[in-house]
Backbone and ligand atoms as CSV (ligand in chain L), in Angstrom:
chain,resi,resn,atom,element,x,y,z
A,1,MET,N,N,-24.974,20.762,-26.074
A,1,MET,CA,C,-24.533,22.137,-26.325
A,1,MET,C,C,-23.981,22.735,-25.043
A,2,VAL,N,N,-22.795,23.305,-25.163
A,2,VAL,CA,C,-22.204,23.948,-23.993
A,2,VAL,C,C,-22.619,25.413,-23.979
A,3,ASP,N,N,-23.176,25.834,-22.874
A,3,ASP,CA,C,-23.573,27.227,-22.708
A,3,ASP,C,C,-22.306,28.082,-22.699
A,4,LYS,N,N,-22.246,29.042,-23.601
A,4,LYS,CA,C,-21.066,29.884,-23.747
A,4,LYS,C,C,-20.659,30.548,-22.433
A,5,GLY,N,N,-21.665,30.978,-21.699
A,5,GLY,CA,C,-21.373,31.749,-20.505
A,5,GLY,C,C,-20.705,30.962,-19.413
A,6,ILE,N,N,-20.903,29.671,-19.385
A,6,ILE,CA,C,-20.300,28.915,-18.298
A,6,ILE,C,C,-19.157,28.033,-18.780
A,7,GLY,N,N,-18.830,28.165,-20.062
A,7,GLY,CA,C,-17.737,27.376,-20.618
A,7,GLY,C,C,-16.432,27.595,-19.880
A,8,GLY,N,N,-16.252,28.810,-19.355
A,8,GLY,CA,C,-15.002,29.130,-18.679
A,8,GLY,C,C,-15.018,28.867,-17.191
A,9,LEU,N,N,-16.124,28.352,-16.705
A,9,LEU,CA,C,-16.226,28.087,-15.268
A,9,LEU,C,C,-15.371,26.897,-14.860
A,10,ASP,N,N,-14.982,26.911,-13.633
A,10,ASP,CA,C,-14.336,25.755,-13.016
A,10,ASP,C,C,-15.195,24.508,-13.290
A,11,ALA,N,N,-14.549,23.418,-13.642
A,11,ALA,CA,C,-15.276,22.220,-14.080
A,11,ALA,C,C,-16.272,21.710,-13.040
A,12,LEU,N,N,-15.893,21.779,-11.776
A,12,LEU,CA,C,-16.779,21.286,-10.728
A,12,LEU,C,C,-18.022,22.175,-10.625
A,13,TYR,N,N,-17.806,23.483,-10.646
A,13,TYR,CA,C,-18.927,24.425,-10.610
A,13,TYR,C,C,-19.860,24.188,-11.794
A,14,ARG,N,N,-19.243,24.009,-12.966
A,14,ARG,CA,C,-20.030,23.833,-14.185
A,14,ARG,C,C,-20.893,22.579,-14.075
A,15,GLU,N,N,-20.323,21.550,-13.508
A,15,GLU,CA,C,-21.037,20.282,-13.360
A,15,GLU,C,C,-22.267,20.440,-12.451
A,16,VAL,N,N,-22.087,21.166,-11.352
A,16,VAL,CA,C,-23.202,21.385,-10.412
A,16,VAL,C,C,-24.317,22.173,-11.094
A,17,ILE,N,N,-23.927,23.210,-11.836
A,17,ILE,CA,C,-24.921,24.039,-12.522
A,17,ILE,C,C,-25.656,23.237,-13.589
A,18,MET,N,N,-24.923,22.454,-14.364
A,18,MET,CA,C,-25.563,21.668,-15.424
A,18,MET,C,C,-26.492,20.596,-14.848
A,19,GLU,N,N,-26.128,20.080,-13.695
A,19,GLU,CA,C,-26.976,19.051,-13.076
A,19,GLU,C,C,-28.314,19.665,-12.640
A,20,HIS,N,N,-28.262,20.861,-12.063
A,20,HIS,CA,C,-29.503,21.533,-11.664
A,20,HIS,C,C,-30.325,21.950,-12.888
A,21,HIS,N,N,-29.614,22.296,-13.959
A,21,HIS,CA,C,-30.311,22.698,-15.183
A,21,HIS,C,C,-31.043,21.493,-15.784
A,22,ARG,N,N,-30.392,20.361,-15.764
A,22,ARG,CA,C,-30.969,19.152,-16.351
A,22,ARG,C,C,-32.089,18.577,-15.488
A,23,TYR,N,N,-31.871,18.621,-14.189
A,23,TYR,CA,C,-32.868,18.062,-13.257
A,23,TYR,C,C,-33.285,19.124,-12.247
A,24,PRO,N,N,-33.998,20.140,-12.708
A,24,PRO,CA,C,-34.332,21.242,-11.795
A,24,PRO,C,C,-35.235,20.785,-10.657
A,25,ARG,N,N,-34.962,21.301,-9.452
A,25,ARG,CA,C,-35.805,21.022,-8.294
A,25,ARG,C,C,-36.946,22.047,-8.274
A,26,ASN,N,N,-38.082,21.584,-7.850
A,26,ASN,CA,C,-39.226,22.489,-7.638
A,26,ASN,C,C,-39.620,23.267,-8.890
A,27,LYS,N,N,-39.426,22.654,-10.063
A,27,LYS,CA,C,-39.853,23.333,-11.294
A,27,LYS,C,C,-41.246,22.842,-11.668
A,28,GLU,N,N,-42.217,23.552,-11.168
A,28,GLU,CA,C,-43.614,23.201,-11.422
A,28,GLU,C,C,-44.499,24.384,-11.066
A,29,VAL,N,N,-45.695,24.369,-11.615
A,29,VAL,CA,C,-46.665,25.393,-11.250
A,29,VAL,C,C,-47.247,25.012,-9.902
A,30,LEU,N,N,-47.244,25.974,-8.986
A,30,LEU,CA,C,-47.796,25.720,-7.660
A,30,LEU,C,C,-49.227,26.257,-7.638
A,31,ALA,N,N,-50.163,25.334,-7.743
A,31,ALA,CA,C,-51.560,25.737,-7.930
A,31,ALA,C,C,-52.104,26.520,-6.742
A,32,ASP,N,N,-51.661,26.173,-5.529
A,32,ASP,CA,C,-52.222,26.847,-4.354
A,32,ASP,C,C,-51.280,27.934,-3.815
A,33,ALA,N,N,-50.466,28.493,-4.694
A,33,ALA,CA,C,-49.526,29.534,-4.268
A,33,ALA,C,C,-50.271,30.767,-3.755
A,34,ASP,N,N,-49.700,31.389,-2.741
A,34,ASP,CA,C,-50.250,32.650,-2.248
A,34,ASP,C,C,-49.835,33.809,-3.144
A,35,PHE,N,N,-48.630,33.687,-3.692
A,35,PHE,CA,C,-48.101,34.764,-4.523
A,35,PHE,C,C,-47.403,34.177,-5.733
A,36,LYS,N,N,-47.542,34.884,-6.848
A,36,LYS,CA,C,-46.721,34.533,-8.014
A,36,LYS,C,C,-46.309,35.814,-8.701
A,37,LEU,N,N,-45.128,35.743,-9.297
A,37,LEU,CA,C,-44.575,36.933,-9.929
A,37,LEU,C,C,-43.651,36.503,-11.054
A,38,GLU,N,N,-43.700,37.277,-12.135
A,38,GLU,CA,C,-42.816,37.000,-13.262
A,38,GLU,C,C,-41.562,37.840,-13.186
A,39,GLY,N,N,-40.471,37.245,-13.553
A,39,GLY,CA,C,-39.222,37.983,-13.656
A,39,GLY,C,C,-38.660,37.819,-15.054
A,40,PHE,N,N,-38.048,38.884,-15.570
A,40,PHE,CA,C,-37.534,38.855,-16.938
A,40,PHE,C,C,-36.175,39.529,-16.982
A,41,ASN,N,N,-35.249,38.888,-17.627
A,41,ASN,CA,C,-33.914,39.454,-17.806
A,41,ASN,C,C,-33.697,39.688,-19.296
A,42,PRO,N,N,-33.939,40.931,-19.745
A,42,PRO,CA,C,-33.873,41.211,-21.192
A,42,PRO,C,C,-32.485,41.009,-21.785
A,43,LEU,N,N,-31.448,41.072,-20.961
A,43,LEU,CA,C,-30.083,40.917,-21.464
A,43,LEU,C,C,-29.861,39.538,-22.060
A,44,CYS,N,N,-30.555,38.547,-21.484
A,44,CYS,CA,C,-30.320,37.165,-21.897
A,44,CYS,C,C,-31.589,36.520,-22.439
A,45,GLY,N,N,-32.740,37.080,-22.059
A,45,GLY,CA,C,-34.010,36.487,-22.459
A,45,GLY,C,C,-34.554,35.511,-21.437
A,46,ASP,N,N,-33.938,35.461,-20.259
A,46,ASP,CA,C,-34.425,34.573,-19.194
A,46,ASP,C,C,-35.789,35.060,-18.710
A,47,ARG,N,N,-36.694,34.120,-18.551
A,47,ARG,CA,C,-38.023,34.463,-18.067
A,47,ARG,C,C,-38.437,33.400,-17.055
A,48,ILE,N,N,-38.776,33.834,-15.852
A,48,ILE,CA,C,-39.236,32.861,-14.874
A,48,ILE,C,C,-40.531,33.335,-14.235
A,49,GLU,N,N,-41.283,32.385,-13.758
A,49,GLU,CA,C,-42.453,32.697,-12.953
A,49,GLU,C,C,-42.239,32.000,-11.617
A,50,LEU,N,N,-42.362,32.784,-10.556
A,50,LEU,CA,C,-42.070,32.258,-9.228
A,50,LEU,C,C,-43.363,32.121,-8.427
A,51,PHE,N,N,-43.475,31.017,-7.718
A,51,PHE,CA,C,-44.661,30.751,-6.897
A,51,PHE,C,C,-44.227,30.568,-5.445
A,52,VAL,N,N,-44.928,31.234,-4.549
A,52,VAL,CA,C,-44.578,31.121,-3.135
A,52,VAL,C,C,-45.823,30.827,-2.316
A,53,LYS,N,N,-45.695,29.859,-1.437
A,53,LYS,CA,C,-46.759,29.599,-0.469
A,53,LYS,C,C,-46.208,29.865,0.920
A,54,LEU,N,N,-46.887,30.732,1.656
A,54,LEU,CA,C,-46.444,31.073,3.002
A,54,LEU,C,C,-47.345,30.411,4.035
A,55,ASP,N,N,-46.737,30.102,5.175
A,55,ASP,CA,C,-47.509,29.590,6.304
A,55,ASP,C,C,-47.093,30.435,7.495
A,56,GLY,N,N,-47.966,31.319,7.948
A,56,GLY,CA,C,-47.526,32.324,8.890
A,56,GLY,C,C,-46.506,33.180,8.171
A,57,GLY,N,N,-45.343,33.339,8.738
A,57,GLY,CA,C,-44.302,34.102,8.050
A,57,GLY,C,C,-43.247,33.221,7.421
A,58,THR,N,N,-43.563,31.929,7.275
A,58,THR,CA,C,-42.557,30.971,6.809
A,58,THR,C,C,-42.844,30.518,5.377
A,59,ILE,N,N,-41.778,30.340,4.620
A,59,ILE,CA,C,-41.939,29.859,3.247
A,59,ILE,C,C,-42.191,28.358,3.266
A,60,LYS,N,N,-43.426,28.012,2.985
A,60,LYS,CA,C,-43.822,26.613,3.059
A,60,LYS,C,C,-43.533,25.890,1.755
A,61,ASN,N,N,-43.614,26.644,0.662
A,61,ASN,CA,C,-43.307,26.063,-0.639
A,61,ASN,C,C,-42.861,27.173,-1.586
A,62,CYS,N,N,-41.942,26.821,-2.459
A,62,CYS,CA,C,-41.443,27.782,-3.431
A,62,CYS,C,C,-41.114,27.024,-4.712
A,63,CYS,N,N,-41.785,27.383,-5.800
A,63,CYS,CA,C,-41.587,26.688,-7.067
A,63,CYS,C,C,-41.387,27.709,-8.181
A,64,PHE,N,N,-40.889,27.234,-9.309
A,64,PHE,CA,C,-40.732,28.138,-10.439
A,64,PHE,C,C,-41.052,27.439,-11.745
A,65,GLU,N,N,-41.380,28.256,-12.724
A,65,GLU,CA,C,-41.566,27.797,-14.091
A,65,GLU,C,C,-40.821,28.774,-14.973
A,66,GLY,N,N,-40.626,28.428,-16.220
A,66,GLY,CA,C,-40.031,29.384,-17.129
A,66,GLY,C,C,-38.972,28.776,-18.016
A,67,GLU,N,N,-38.375,29.663,-18.800
A,67,GLU,CA,C,-37.343,29.254,-19.742
A,67,GLU,C,C,-36.195,30.236,-19.635
A,68,GLY,N,N,-35.014,29.707,-19.649
A,68,GLY,CA,C,-33.865,30.600,-19.597
A,68,GLY,C,C,-32.590,29.821,-19.776
A,69,CYS,N,N,-31.492,30.511,-19.611
A,69,CYS,CA,C,-30.195,29.858,-19.775
A,69,CYS,C,C,-29.921,28.947,-18.574
A,70,SER,N,N,-28.888,28.163,-18.693
A,70,SER,CA,C,-28.594,27.181,-17.645
A,70,SER,C,C,-28.294,27.852,-16.305
A,71,ILE,N,N,-27.641,29.015,-16.342
A,71,ILE,CA,C,-27.301,29.688,-15.088
A,71,ILE,C,C,-28.568,30.135,-14.363
A,72,CYS,N,N,-29.483,30.706,-15.114
A,72,CYS,CA,C,-30.723,31.198,-14.517
A,72,CYS,C,C,-31.569,30.049,-13.968
A,73,MET,N,N,-31.713,28.994,-14.759
A,73,MET,CA,C,-32.542,27.867,-14.337
A,73,MET,C,C,-31.917,27.142,-13.132
A,74,ALA,N,N,-30.592,26.994,-13.150
A,74,ALA,CA,C,-29.914,26.340,-12.036
A,74,ALA,C,C,-30.027,27.191,-10.778
A,75,SER,N,N,-29.928,28.495,-10.948
A,75,SER,CA,C,-30.021,29.397,-9.810
A,75,SER,C,C,-31.414,29.319,-9.181
A,76,ALA,N,N,-32.439,29.272,-10.018
A,76,ALA,CA,C,-33.811,29.160,-9.519
A,76,ALA,C,C,-34.003,27.839,-8.779
A,77,SER,N,N,-33.460,26.778,-9.351
A,77,SER,CA,C,-33.568,25.457,-8.741
A,77,SER,C,C,-32.918,25.439,-7.353
A,78,MET,N,N,-31.712,25.987,-7.274
A,78,MET,CA,C,-30.996,26.011,-5.990
A,78,MET,C,C,-31.686,26.919,-4.991
A,79,MET,N,N,-32.189,28.046,-5.473
A,79,MET,CA,C,-32.837,29.003,-4.576
A,79,MET,C,C,-34.093,28.410,-3.931
A,80,THR,N,N,-34.899,27.723,-4.741
A,80,THR,CA,C,-36.135,27.179,-4.185
A,80,THR,C,C,-35.834,26.147,-3.098
A,81,GLU,N,N,-34.703,25.448,-3.238
A,81,GLU,CA,C,-34.305,24.509,-2.179
A,81,GLU,C,C,-33.832,25.246,-0.938
A,82,GLU,N,N,-33.064,26.311,-1.168
A,82,GLU,CA,C,-32.420,27.021,-0.066
A,82,GLU,C,C,-33.437,27.740,0.830
A,83,VAL,N,N,-34.437,28.357,0.244
A,83,VAL,CA,C,-35.327,29.217,1.041
A,83,VAL,C,C,-36.478,28.447,1.698
A,84,LEU,N,N,-36.632,27.199,1.316
A,84,LEU,CA,C,-37.719,26.407,1.882
A,84,LEU,C,C,-37.596,26.328,3.412
A,85,GLY,N,N,-38.676,26.662,4.111
A,85,GLY,CA,C,-38.662,26.580,5.569
A,85,GLY,C,C,-38.100,27.818,6.253
A,86,LYS,N,N,-37.565,28.755,5.480
A,86,LYS,CA,C,-37.057,29.990,6.085
A,86,LYS,C,C,-38.204,30.968,6.324
A,87,SER,N,N,-38.042,31.804,7.351
A,87,SER,CA,C,-38.999,32.889,7.542
A,87,SER,C,C,-38.749,33.929,6.457
A,88,LYS,N,N,-39.715,34.825,6.268
A,88,LYS,CA,C,-39.546,35.873,5.266
A,88,LYS,C,C,-38.280,36.677,5.546
A,89,GLU,N,N,-38.059,36.983,6.825
A,89,GLU,CA,C,-36.896,37.800,7.201
A,89,GLU,C,C,-35.591,37.049,6.906
A,90,GLU,N,N,-35.580,35.759,7.273
A,90,GLU,CA,C,-34.379,34.952,7.006
A,90,GLU,C,C,-34.107,34.867,5.504
A,91,ALA,N,N,-35.173,34.668,4.748
A,91,ALA,CA,C,-35.012,34.551,3.295
A,91,ALA,C,C,-34.495,35.859,2.714
A,92,CYS,N,N,-35.042,36.984,3.166
A,92,CYS,CA,C,-34.596,38.286,2.656
A,92,CYS,C,C,-33.132,38.532,3.002
A,93,ALA,N,N,-32.733,38.134,4.198
A,93,ALA,CA,C,-31.340,38.302,4.614
A,93,ALA,C,C,-30.424,37.448,3.736
A,94,TYR,N,N,-30.890,36.251,3.422
A,94,TYR,CA,C,-30.078,35.364,2.587
A,94,TYR,C,C,-29.971,35.920,1.165
A,95,ILE,N,N,-31.096,36.423,0.659
A,95,ILE,CA,C,-31.098,37.015,-0.687
A,95,ILE,C,C,-30.091,38.160,-0.753
A,96,GLU,N,N,-30.103,38.991,0.294
A,96,GLU,CA,C,-29.190,40.138,0.335
A,96,GLU,C,C,-27.730,39.667,0.326
A,97,SER,N,N,-27.445,38.642,1.124
A,97,SER,CA,C,-26.085,38.112,1.161
A,97,SER,C,C,-25.677,37.535,-0.195
A,98,PHE,N,N,-26.608,36.830,-0.822
A,98,PHE,CA,C,-26.301,36.229,-2.120
A,98,PHE,C,C,-25.995,37.304,-3.159
A,99,ARG,N,N,-26.816,38.375,-3.137
A,99,ARG,CA,C,-26.589,39.502,-4.043
A,99,ARG,C,C,-25.207,40.103,-3.840
A,100,MET,N,N,-24.869,40.315,-2.562
A,100,MET,CA,C,-23.572,40.916,-2.248
A,100,MET,C,C,-22.443,40.004,-2.711
A,101,ALA,N,N,-22.605,38.713,-2.443
A,101,ALA,CA,C,-21.576,37.749,-2.831
A,101,ALA,C,C,-21.395,37.740,-4.349
A,102,MET,N,N,-22.508,37.824,-5.079
A,102,MET,CA,C,-22.430,37.823,-6.545
A,102,MET,C,C,-21.733,39.062,-7.064
A,103,LYS,N,N,-21.817,40.153,-6.293
A,103,LYS,CA,C,-21.138,41.381,-6.716
A,103,LYS,C,C,-19.699,41.419,-6.202
A,104,GLY,N,N,-19.306,40.358,-5.510
A,104,GLY,CA,C,-17.941,40.295,-5.023
A,104,GLY,C,C,-17.731,41.029,-3.717
A,105,GLU,N,N,-18.833,41.365,-3.035
A,105,GLU,CA,C,-18.717,42.071,-1.760
A,105,GLU,C,C,-18.708,41.071,-0.608
A,106,GLU,N,N,-18.170,41.517,0.518
A,106,GLU,CA,C,-18.218,40.719,1.745
A,106,GLU,C,C,-19.676,40.621,2.184
A,107,CYS,N,N,-20.149,39.412,2.490
A,107,CYS,CA,C,-21.545,39.303,2.897
A,107,CYS,C,C,-21.637,38.609,4.255
A,108,PRO,N,N,-22.649,38.973,5.036
A,108,PRO,CA,C,-22.770,38.442,6.398
A,108,PRO,C,C,-23.031,36.932,6.469
A,109,LEU,N,N,-23.801,36.408,5.517
A,109,LEU,CA,C,-24.098,34.975,5.559
A,109,LEU,C,C,-23.213,34.244,4.546
A,110,LYS,N,N,-22.829,33.037,4.914
A,110,LYS,CA,C,-21.958,32.257,4.042
A,110,LYS,C,C,-22.795,31.581,2.956
A,111,ILE,N,N,-22.347,31.707,1.719
A,111,ILE,CA,C,-23.030,31.043,0.602
A,111,ILE,C,C,-22.349,29.691,0.398
A,112,GLU,N,N,-23.090,28.632,0.709
A,112,GLU,CA,C,-22.474,27.313,0.733
A,112,GLU,C,C,-23.200,26.326,-0.166
A,113,GLY,N,N,-22.653,25.140,-0.215
A,113,GLY,CA,C,-23.297,24.048,-0.939
A,113,GLY,C,C,-23.301,24.299,-2.440
A,114,ASP,N,N,-24.354,23.820,-3.108
A,114,ASP,CA,C,-24.442,23.970,-4.561
A,114,ASP,C,C,-24.386,25.438,-4.969
A,115,LEU,N,N,-24.928,26.305,-4.104
A,115,LEU,CA,C,-24.981,27.733,-4.444
A,115,LEU,C,C,-23.592,28.334,-4.650
A,116,GLU,N,N,-22.618,27.745,-4.016
A,116,GLU,CA,C,-21.255,28.239,-4.149
A,116,GLU,C,C,-20.823,28.227,-5.622
A,117,SER,N,N,-21.341,27.265,-6.369
A,117,SER,CA,C,-20.943,27.148,-7.768
A,117,SER,C,C,-21.376,28.372,-8.572
A,118,LEU,N,N,-22.486,28.991,-8.152
A,118,LEU,CA,C,-22.957,30.177,-8.880
A,118,LEU,C,C,-22.019,31.361,-8.696
A,119,LEU,N,N,-21.270,31.355,-7.596
A,119,LEU,CA,C,-20.353,32.471,-7.359
A,119,LEU,C,C,-19.271,32.530,-8.433
A,120,GLY,N,N,-19.032,31.401,-9.094
A,120,GLY,CA,C,-18.066,31.379,-10.199
A,120,GLY,C,C,-18.499,32.273,-11.356
A,121,VAL,N,N,-19.807,32.531,-11.425
A,121,VAL,CA,C,-20.355,33.352,-12.506
A,121,VAL,C,C,-19.909,34.816,-12.372
A,122,ARG,N,N,-19.451,35.177,-11.155
A,122,ARG,CA,C,-18.957,36.539,-10.931
A,122,ARG,C,C,-17.921,36.955,-11.957
A,123,ASN,N,N,-17.187,35.954,-12.461
A,123,ASN,CA,C,-16.138,36.255,-13.434
A,123,ASN,C,C,-16.695,36.591,-14.812
A,124,PHE,N,N,-18.006,36.464,-14.971
A,124,PHE,CA,C,-18.650,36.754,-16.250
A,124,PHE,C,C,-19.765,37.761,-16.007
A,125,PRO,N,N,-19.389,39.038,-15.893
A,125,PRO,CA,C,-20.325,40.059,-15.420
A,125,PRO,C,C,-21.672,40.089,-16.141
A,126,VAL,N,N,-21.693,39.833,-17.454
A,126,VAL,CA,C,-22.987,39.907,-18.140
A,126,VAL,C,C,-23.937,38.810,-17.682
A,127,ARG,N,N,-23.397,37.750,-17.072
A,127,ARG,CA,C,-24.261,36.648,-16.660
A,127,ARG,C,C,-24.725,36.754,-15.206
A,128,ILE,N,N,-24.221,37.747,-14.497
A,128,ILE,CA,C,-24.614,37.878,-13.093
A,128,ILE,C,C,-26.122,38.082,-12.986
A,129,LYS,N,N,-26.673,38.848,-13.920
A,129,LYS,CA,C,-28.125,39.085,-13.908
A,129,LYS,C,C,-28.911,37.791,-14.107
A,130,CYS,N,N,-28.347,36.858,-14.851
A,130,CYS,CA,C,-28.996,35.552,-15.060
A,130,CYS,C,C,-29.129,34.836,-13.712
A,131,ALA,N,N,-28.039,34.848,-12.952
A,131,ALA,CA,C,-28.029,34.157,-11.658
A,131,ALA,C,C,-28.919,34.872,-10.652
A,132,LEU,N,N,-29.010,36.198,-10.769
A,132,LEU,CA,C,-29.755,36.961,-9.756
A,132,LEU,C,C,-31.256,37.034,-10.025
A,133,LEU,N,N,-31.672,36.764,-11.248
A,133,LEU,CA,C,-33.095,36.958,-11.592
A,133,LEU,C,C,-34.074,36.263,-10.629
A,134,PRO,N,N,-33.887,34.973,-10.335
A,134,PRO,CA,C,-34.837,34.329,-9.408
A,134,PRO,C,C,-34.846,35.017,-8.041
A,135,TRP,N,N,-33.677,35.472,-7.591
A,135,TRP,CA,C,-33.548,36.047,-6.256
A,135,TRP,C,C,-34.207,37.410,-6.173
A,136,THR,N,N,-34.011,38.239,-7.210
A,136,THR,CA,C,-34.640,39.559,-7.182
A,136,THR,C,C,-36.156,39.411,-7.290
A,137,THR,N,N,-36.603,38.401,-8.024
A,137,THR,CA,C,-38.037,38.170,-8.156
A,137,THR,C,C,-38.626,37.735,-6.818
A,138,LEU,N,N,-37.944,36.835,-6.128
A,138,LEU,CA,C,-38.418,36.394,-4.810
A,138,LEU,C,C,-38.401,37.563,-3.817
A,139,ASN,N,N,-37.368,38.359,-3.906
A,139,ASN,CA,C,-37.262,39.507,-3.011
A,139,ASN,C,C,-38.450,40.459,-3.186
A,140,GLN,N,N,-38.844,40.647,-4.443
A,140,GLN,CA,C,-39.998,41.513,-4.709
A,140,GLN,C,C,-41.256,40.965,-4.061
A,141,ILE,N,N,-41.424,39.665,-4.119
A,141,ILE,CA,C,-42.609,39.046,-3.501
A,141,ILE,C,C,-42.564,39.251,-1.989
A,142,LEU,N,N,-41.405,38.958,-1.391
A,142,LEU,CA,C,-41.308,38.955,0.072
A,142,LEU,C,C,-41.339,40.354,0.659
A,143,GLU,N,N,-40.865,41.336,-0.096
A,143,GLU,CA,C,-40.800,42.690,0.462
A,143,GLU,C,C,-42.018,43.527,0.119
A,144,ASP,N,N,-42.978,42.936,-0.579
A,144,ASP,CA,C,-44.197,43.656,-0.889
A,144,ASP,C,C,-45.038,43.777,0.382
A,145,LYS,N,N,-45.050,44.988,0.927
A,145,LYS,CA,C,-45.703,45.192,2.228
A,145,LYS,C,C,-47.221,45.030,2.138
A,146,THR,N,N,-47.767,45.082,0.939
A,146,THR,CA,C,-49.220,44.936,0.826
A,146,THR,C,C,-49.663,43.526,1.201
A,147,HIS,N,N,-48.677,42.604,1.314
A,147,HIS,CA,C,-49.026,41.226,1.703
A,147,HIS,C,C,-49.261,41.086,3.203
A,148,ASP,N,N,-48.709,42.028,3.956
A,148,ASP,CA,C,-48.796,41.886,5.414
A,148,ASP,C,C,-50.199,42.175,5.931
L,1,ZN,ZN,ZN,-29.390,33.985,-18.749
């Protein structure tokens, strides 16, 4: 089944997204997570649960569970790879850049690699929330000052 929302994407981008959807990275419950949080996108029905393990101020592990469309699941898969080993501040800066890039704004950090394929979703405004859900959920975890 071809996901309607990405049917119009550039073929290469679509391939990268479908590959992450089929073989998601870090899709598991993290039993020893320090933080977990659910994210929900009512527009599409995407639901994810995010798990984060910190070591000092560094993201030592980041996993997700849930069900959603291919864009959301692929985005979560790519995000968990990208933020691994980053400090909280670095991760927050990257999240901010990714958000800006998804909205078509100039962003300070370059969005590269597999993540670049998600930028193609910009052309389908209703699906931007699908791509952003994992990131906004992670941002909520990292910016919760009660953790400090
Ligand atoms: Zn979705």
